[in-house]
C-alpha positions in Angstrom: 91.5 44.8 17.2 94.5 43.7 19.2 95.8 40.0 19.0 94.4 39.4 22.5 90.9 40.8 21.4 90.9 38.6 18.4 91.8 35.5 20.6 88.9 36.4 23.0 86.4 36.8 20.1 87.6 33.3 18.6 87.2 31.7 22.0 83.7 33.3 22.6 82.6 32.0 19.1 84.1 28.6 19.8 82.3 28.2 23.2 79.0 29.5 21.8 79.2 27.0 18.9 80.0 24.1 21.1 77.3 25.1 23.8 74.5 26.2 21.5 75.3 24.5 18.1 75.3 26.0 14.7 71.8 25.5 13.6 70.0 28.6 12.4 66.8 28.9 14.5 64.3 31.7 14.5 62.3 32.0 17.7 59.2 33.6 15.8 56.9 31.1 14.1 56.7 31.9 10.4 56.2 30.3 7.0 57.3 33.1 4.8 58.9 36.6 4.7 55.5 38.5 5.2 54.8 36.5 8.4 58.2 37.0 9.9 58.2 40.7 9.0 54.9 41.3 10.8 55.8 38.9 13.7 59.2 40.9 14.2 57.2 44.2 14.1 54.9 42.9 16.9 57.8 41.6 18.9 58.9 45.1 19.9 58.6 45.4 23.6 57.0 41.9 23.7 58.0 38.3 24.1 58.3 36.0 21.1 55.9 33.5 22.9 53.2 36.2 23.0 53.6 37.0 19.4 53.5 33.4 18.4 50.1 33.2 20.0 48.5 36.4 18.4 50.0 36.0 14.9 47.7 32.9 14.5 44.4 34.7 15.3 42.4 36.8 12.7 41.3 40.1 14.2 44.3 42.3 13.9 43.9 45.2 16.6 41.9 43.0 19.1 44.4 40.2 18.8 47.6 42.3 19.0 46.4 44.3 21.9 48.4 41.9 24.3 51.7 42.7 22.5 51.6 46.2 23.8 51.6 49.5 21.8 48.8 47.9 19.7 47.4 51.0 18.0 50.8 52.1 16.8 51.8 48.5 15.7 48.4 48.1 13.9 48.9 51.4 12.1 52.4 50.3 11.1 51.4 46.9 9.9 48.7 48.4 7.7 51.1 51.0 6.3 53.9 48.5 5.8 51.5 46.1 3.9 50.3 48.9 1.7 53.8 49.9 0.8 54.8 46.3 0.1 52.0 46.0 -2.3 52.3 49.4 -4.0 56.1 49.7 -4.1 57.4 46.0 -4.1 54.8 44.1 -5.9 53.8 42.2 -2.6 57.3 40.9 -2.0 59.4 41.7 1.0 62.6 43.3 -0.2 66.0 41.9 1.0 68.2 45.1 1.2 68.3 47.0 4.4 67.6 50.3 2.7 64.3 49.2 1.3 63.3 47.4 4.4 63.9 50.3 6.7 61.7 52.5 4.5 58.8 50.4 5.5 56.4 51.7 8.1 57.5 50.4 11.5 60.7 48.6 10.3 63.9 49.5 11.8 67.4 48.1 11.5 66.7 45.2 14.0 63.6 44.1 12.1 65.3 44.5 8.7 68.2 42.4 9.9 65.8 39.7 11.2 64.3 39.4 7.7 67.7 39.5 5.9 69.3 36.9 8.1 66.4 34.5 8.5 64.5 34.8 5.0 67.4 35.9 2.7 70.3 34.2 4.6 72.3 37.5 4.3 74.8 37.8 7.2 73.5 40.3 9.6 73.6 41.3 13.3 70.3 41.7 15.2 70.9 44.0 18.2 68.0 43.1 20.5 68.0 43.6 24.2 70.0 40.3 24.9 72.6 41.0 22.2 73.0 44.5 23.4 73.3 43.7 27.2 75.5 40.5 26.8 77.8 42.0 24.3 78.5 44.8 26.7 79.1 42.3 29.5 81.5 40.3 27.2 83.4 43.5 26.6 82.6 43.4 22.9 81.2 47.0 23.0 80.6 49.7 25.5 78.0 51.5 23.6 74.2 51.7 24.3 73.4 52.7 20.6 72.0 49.5 18.7 73.3 50.7 15.4 77.0 51.4 16.9 76.8 48.1 18.4 75.8 46.4 15.2 78.7 47.8 13.4 81.2 47.1 16.2 80.1 43.4 16.2 80.3 43.4 12.5 83.9 44.4 12.7 84.8 41.9 15.5 82.9 38.9 14.7 83.6 36.6 11.7 80.9 37.2 9.1 79.9 33.5 9.2 79.2 33.9 12.9 76.9 36.9 12.6 73.5 35.2 12.4 74.6 32.4 14.8 75.8 34.9 17.4 72.3 36.5 17.5 70.7 33.1 18.1 73.2 31.9 20.6 73.2 35.1 22.5 69.3 35.2 22.6 69.3 31.6 23.9 72.0 32.6 26.6 70.1 35.7 27.7 66.7 33.7 28.2 68.3 30.8 30.0 71.6 31.7 31.8 72.6 35.3 31.5 69.2 36.6 32.7 69.3 40.3 33.2 68.3 40.6 36.9 69.6 37.1 38.0 72.6 35.8 35.9 73.8 32.4 36.6 77.5 33.0 36.0 78.5 29.8 37.6 76.6 27.9 35.0 77.7 29.8 31.9 80.1 28.3 29.5 81.5 31.8 28.8 82.2 32.6 32.4 86.1 32.1 31.9 86.2 34.6 29.0 83.7 37.0 30.3 85.0 40.0 32.1 81.7 40.5 33.9 81.5 37.0 35.2 80.4 37.0 38.8 80.5 40.7 39.0 76.8 41.0 38.3 75.6 38.4 40.7 
């Protein structure tokens, strides 16, 4: 990274920390690793609010219907649970390789578990992180794995989990995909896309 790029990243982190704080907050309700793992699997192509409703109800397939792709999700949840019991003694593993071997678990879900349960610095590339990181000029890729690695190279390690939380909040409230509020955004003076997308 050039000196200018390093300064931009430092300023982005400073503004995000001032605006959104430095508390770790997971938007999916959970009390343990199992609950967060399943909730994250359900959250694919669905809102966290909808997942929080259905994860508190008992009949799996009927209840997860509203999260979309319910048949595939139900199959993956059952396969994942069986593998957790047979190969990991019922414990959710902490390393990315083991997590991504579980049915229905990709890097995004694995990194949610690593960051929120095991407090391992990780980058979760969801729709908000992907879109806003591109707008901020931190990546030009559409590939979530490439974006994850680029952000890991550019952001300080202690900012990785916070960046996920902060960018998700920004994407839900200010930098909304179809109607961004650039004038209200704390990052507008460091964002090369500010006011371009309005």
